C-alpha positions in Angstrom: 132.8 171.0 259.2 133.9 170.7 255.1 132.6 173.9 253.7 132.0 176.5 256.4 134.5 179.6 255.7 136.7 180.0 258.6 136.2 183.6 260.6 138.7 185.8 260.3 139.6 188.5 263.0 140.2 192.1 261.3 142.2 194.2 263.8 142.9 198.1 262.3 145.2 200.1 263.9 145.1 203.9 263.0 146.4 207.1 264.0 143.9 209.4 264.9 145.9 212.6 264.6 149.5 213.8 262.9 151.4 210.5 264.0 153.4 209.6 266.5 150.1 208.3 268.6 151.2 204.9 269.8 150.5 202.6 266.7 153.8 200.9 267.1 152.9 200.0 271.1 149.2 199.4 270.4 150.1 197.3 267.5 152.5 195.3 269.4 149.8 194.4 272.2 146.7 193.3 270.0 150.0 191.3 268.6 149.9 189.6 272.2 146.6 189.0 272.1 146.1 187.6 268.8 145.7 184.4 267.6 147.8 183.5 264.7 148.3 186.9 263.5 150.1 188.6 260.5 151.1 192.5 260.5 149.9 194.2 257.1 151.1 197.4 256.1 148.4 199.4 254.8 149.7 202.7 253.4 152.7 204.8 253.7 156.4 203.8 253.6 159.4 203.4 255.9 159.4 206.9 257.2 156.6 205.0 259.6 158.9 205.8 262.6 157.2 202.9 265.2 158.4 202.6 268.3 158.1 199.0 270.3 159.7 198.6 273.4 159.6 195.1 274.8 158.6 194.0 278.8 162.5 193.4 279.1 163.7 196.8 277.5 164.2 195.3 273.8 163.6 198.5 271.6 163.3 199.1 268.4 162.2 201.7 265.7 159.9 199.7 263.2 160.1 201.4 259.3 159.7 198.7 257.5 158.7 196.0 259.5 155.8 195.4 261.6 155.6 196.3 265.5 154.8 192.4 266.2 158.6 191.8 265.2 159.7 191.4 268.6 157.2 188.5 268.5 158.1 187.1 266.1 155.2 187.9 263.9 155.1 188.0 259.9 154.8 191.5 257.8 153.3 191.8 254.4 153.9 194.7 253.0 150.2 195.2 250.6 150.6 197.0 247.2 150.0 200.3 249.1 153.1 200.0 250.5 156.4 201.6 248.5 159.3 199.2 249.9 162.3 201.3 250.0 165.1 198.1 249.4 168.3 200.2 250.9 166.2 201.2 254.0 164.7 198.6 254.7 168.6 195.8 254.5 169.8 199.0 256.9 166.5 198.3 259.3 167.3 194.4 258.8 170.6 194.7 259.7 169.2 196.4 262.6 167.3 193.8 264.0 169.8 191.1 263.7 171.6 192.7 265.6 169.0 192.5 268.6 168.4 189.2 267.7 165.1 189.4 265.2 164.9 187.9 261.9 162.1 189.5 261.0 159.8 187.3 257.9 158.4 189.7 255.4 155.7 188.9 252.4 155.6 191.4 250.0 152.7 192.1 247.5 154.3 191.6 243.9 152.6 195.2 243.0 153.8 196.6 246.0 156.1 199.8 244.6 159.4 200.8 245.0 162.0 203.6 246.0 164.5 204.3 244.8 167.6 206.5 245.6 166.7 209.3 242.8 163.5 209.4 244.9 165.2 210.2 248.1 167.5 212.8 246.6 165.0 214.7 244.7 162.7 214.6 247.9 165.5 216.2 249.8 166.4 218.7 246.7 163.0 219.5 247.3 162.5 220.5 250.5 165.8 222.0 251.4 164.7 224.3 247.6 161.0 225.4 249.9 163.4 226.8 252.6 160.8 228.5 254.9 157.6 226.7 253.2 158.9 223.3 254.1 155.8 220.6 253.7 157.3 218.6 256.5 159.0 215.6 254.6 161.2 213.4 256.2 163.3 213.3 253.1 163.4 209.9 252.4 161.6 209.5 249.2 158.1 208.7 249.6 156.3 210.9 247.8 158.8 211.3 245.2 158.4 207.8 244.1 154.3 208.0 244.2 154.9 210.9 241.4 157.2 208.9 239.3 155.6 205.4 239.7 152.0 207.0 239.2 153.7 206.9 235.3 153.8 203.6 233.7 156.5 204.2 232.0 158.7 205.0 235.5 156.9 202.9 237.9 158.9 200.0 239.3 157.2 197.0 241.2 158.2 194.2 243.4 157.9 192.0 240.0 159.7 193.8 238.1 162.9 193.9 240.6 162.0 189.8 240.8 162.2 189.6 236.9 165.4 191.4 237.1 163.2 194.2 234.6 163.8 197.1 237.0 167.3 197.7 235.6 166.2 199.2 232.4 163.8 201.5 234.0 166.5 202.5 236.1 168.8 203.7 232.9 165.3 205.5 231.7 164.5 207.4 235.2 168.1 208.4 234.9 168.0 209.3 231.3 164.5 210.6 230.8 163.1 211.2 234.2 164.7 212.8 236.8 165.7 216.0 233.9 161.6 216.0 233.1 161.3 216.3 237.2 163.5 218.8 237.7 162.0 221.1 234.9 158.6 220.7 235.9 159.6 222.1 239.4 161.7 224.7 237.7 164.8 223.9 239.7 167.0 222.5 237.0 170.1 225.4 237.6 169.8 224.6 241.4 173.2 224.5 243.4 172.4 221.8 245.6 174.9 219.4 246.6 173.1 216.5 245.7 172.2 217.5 242.1 174.9 215.7 240.5 174.1 212.5 242.1 170.9 212.2 240.5 172.9 211.0 237.8 175.8 209.2 239.3 176.8 205.3 238.0 177.7 204.3 241.1 174.8 205.2 243.1 172.5 202.7 240.6 175.0 200.1 240.6 175.2 199.9 244.1 171.5 200.0 244.5 171.4 196.9 242.1 173.5 195.1 243.8 171.9 195.4 247.1 168.8 194.8 245.5 169.9 191.3 243.8 172.5 190.1 246.2 170.8 190.8 249.4 167.0 192.7 248.9 165.3 189.4 246.9 166.5 186.6 249.3 165.1 188.1 252.3 161.6 188.7 251.1 158.6 186.1 250.0 156.3 187.1 247.2 153.3 186.6 247.1 149.3 188.2 247.6 147.0 189.3 250.4 144.9 186.0 248.9 147.3 183.3 250.4 148.1 185.7 253.4 144.4 185.5 254.3 144.3 182.0 253.4 147.2 181.3 255.7 146.9 183.2 258.9 144.1 183.8 261.3 144.1 187.8 262.3 144.6 190.2 260.4 146.1 193.0 261.8 146.7 195.7 259.6 149.0 198.5 261.2 148.8 201.8 259.9 151.4 204.6 259.5 150.9 208.7 260.3 147.7 209.7 261.1 144.1 211.2 259.9 145.3 214.7 260.0 148.0 213.4 257.8 146.0 212.1 254.7 146.5 213.0 251.5 142.7 214.3 251.1 142.8 216.3 254.9 142.5 219.7 255.3 145.2 220.0 256.2 146.8 219.8 252.5 149.7 220.4 251.5 150.9 219.9 254.8 150.5 216.1 254.7 151.6 212.9 253.8 150.7 211.2 249.7 148.9 208.6 251.5 145.6 207.0 252.6 145.9 206.7 256.2 142.6 206.2 257.2 140.0 203.2 256.9 140.2 203.2 252.9 142.7 201.2 251.8 141.4 198.6 254.1 138.3 198.3 252.8 139.6 197.9 249.4 142.3 195.1 250.6 139.3 193.8 252.8 137.0 192.8 249.3 140.4 191.0 248.0 139.5 188.0 251.1 135.9 188.3 250.9 135.7 184.6 250.8 135.9 184.9 254.6 133.5 185.8 257.4 135.4 189.2 259.3 135.2 189.7 262.3 136.3 193.6 262.5 137.7 196.2 265.0 138.9 199.1 263.8 141.5 200.7 266.9 142.0 204.4 266.5 144.6 205.8 268.9 146.1 209.0 270.0 148.0 210.2 272.7 146.9 212.2 275.8 148.0 215.2 274.0 148.7 216.3 270.3 151.9 216.5 268.8 153.6 217.2 265.0 156.5 216.5 263.6 157.1 218.8 260.8 155.7 221.4 259.2 152.0 222.9 259.3 149.0 223.3 261.5 148.8 222.2 265.1 145.3 223.5 266.3 145.8 224.8 269.8 149.6 224.8 269.6 151.5 225.9 272.4 155.8 226.8 272.9 156.5 224.1 276.0 155.6 220.5 276.3 152.0 220.2 278.0 153.1 217.9 280.6 157.0 218.2 281.8 156.8 214.3 282.5 156.9 214.1 278.7 159.9 211.7 277.2 160.4 210.9 273.1 163.2 209.4 272.3 161.9 208.9 268.7 161.2 212.1 267.4 164.4 214.1 267.7 165.6 217.0 265.9 166.6 216.4 262.2 167.3 218.7 259.3 163.4 217.9 257.6 160.8 218.0 260.3 162.6 219.9 263.2 160.9 219.4 266.7 158.5 217.5 267.7 155.9 220.0 268.7 152.8 220.0 271.3 149.1 221.0 271.8 147.2 220.0 274.6 144.1 217.2 273.2 140.9 218.5 271.4 138.6 216.0 271.9 135.5 217.5 269.5 138.5 217.9 266.7 139.6 213.5 267.5 135.8 212.9 267.8 135.3 214.4 264.5 138.6 212.9 262.7 137.7 209.3 263.8 134.0 209.5 262.9 134.6 211.2 259.2 136.9 207.8 258.8 135.2 205.2 260.7 131.6 206.2 258.3 133.9 205.0 255.2 133.8 201.1 256.5 129.8 201.7 257.7 128.6 203.1 254.6 130.2 199.9 252.4 127.0 197.6 251.9 129.0 194.8 251.6 129.7 194.5 255.1 126.5 195.1 256.7 126.4 190.9 257.7 130.2 191.9 258.9 131.0 192.4 262.8 132.6 195.8 262.7 133.4 198.2 266.0 135.0 200.7 266.9 137.4 200.7 269.6 139.8 203.6 271.2 143.4 203.1 272.1 144.4 206.2 274.7 148.4 206.2 275.3 150.7 208.3 277.5 148.4 208.2 280.4 151.3 207.8 282.4 153.3 211.6 281.4 150.2 213.5 282.8 151.3 216.1 285.7 149.8 214.9 289.1 147.0 213.7 287.9 145.6 216.9 286.0 144.9 216.3 282.2 144.0 219.6 280.6 142.4 219.5 277.3 139.5 221.4 274.9 136.3 220.3 274.7 133.3 222.4 273.5 135.6 224.7 272.6 136.7 225.6 276.0 140.3 224.5 278.2 139.4 221.5 280.7 141.4 220.3 283.9 140.2 217.5 284.8 141.7 213.8 286.4 143.0 211.7 284.1 139.8 209.3 284.7 137.6 212.6 284.1 139.5 213.0 280.5 139.5 209.5 279.8 135.9 209.5 280.4 135.2 212.4 278.3 136.4 210.7 275.4 134.8 207.2 275.4 131.3 209.5 276.1 132.2 210.8 273.0 133.0 208.7 270.9 131.5 205.6 272.5 133.8 202.8 271.6 133.2 199.3 271.9 136.7 198.8 273.6 139.1 201.6 275.6 142.9 200.5 276.0 144.5 202.5 278.0 148.1 203.4 278.6 150.5 203.8 281.3 154.2 204.0 279.8 155.7 202.5 277.1 155.2 198.4 276.9 152.6 196.2 276.4 152.8 195.1 279.7 151.4 198.3 280.6 148.3 198.4 278.6 144.8 198.3 280.1 141.6 197.3 278.5 138.2 198.5 279.3 
């Protein structure tokens, strides 16, 4: 009917813990069940590390591109995502090798991560020694700090208009010294210090951006994206316990990992009727890759069947850490976040639902799940474990994953 507004189906994938919950797996699954989907990245940057394994065993760890890319679902990088052109091109080439040519759209206001951000990030984290914050060393935090200052801010609009080159010079001539002074690192003897002023690094970055990056993306807006797709799937990065406003500060990311950014983006497509499902994802146990608190941490893996090929040991995050899942902490994380959208009066007439996705259920040994509830250690069957979570959360839907591919997921 002419004048009738088309229904838009909104799916939001949010990690409930310290990241590594299986958001890539769930995004891939939801894409396979959705009508004309596009995936919107609404926070963080290339350090996401979302693993997708297809039913025919094709595997990729997604950083820039959405976890629906194996199904040719397009990616939209919103203004809350920080694009790293160098890592973008590296991953683009990796995808081409497995016959995936991703369609990527980017908001003009999307901020950029530059090589100096990555170098500074690594210098700072090394300098912290035993007091490291758990950074990936990919420059995200440093890019947020730099891009918060208008004189040094570089966006995709600057890249498109080629004005970013002048800003790179200003950053090299002014900002780097200011930032090092601010951090008391001027006299630091890290091997990377000289590279901060390396003309070749700047020249190579410009060459890659002008000759490769711009040709591989489409600059657009979320309003136009919403017009052209039926299902808008928001794929989050990290987890609620790593949000910048989390009680675990400073061992967090410089990003809002929950629903807040999605709410702001939805306001930009307010002309549509929205059917919203927020899917909170958790493993059947708790993990953390990087420094910081981990409630109920144990020295060994909680289940001997746990295999993680993605979160390997690295200089900046160390080895993946483990703990039994605490159901009460999980509920607290989810409820605190979900109330942010329920409290918005402008969404009262929308159909908003809360769901849960539990991954790695196949890794529970001998059908005996160990978890915390009401400050007690509980050992129950996998079925009873899932029931206890669902009783506490009362989800609209429950997605249960018993393997590494979307074909192993059961919806209740």
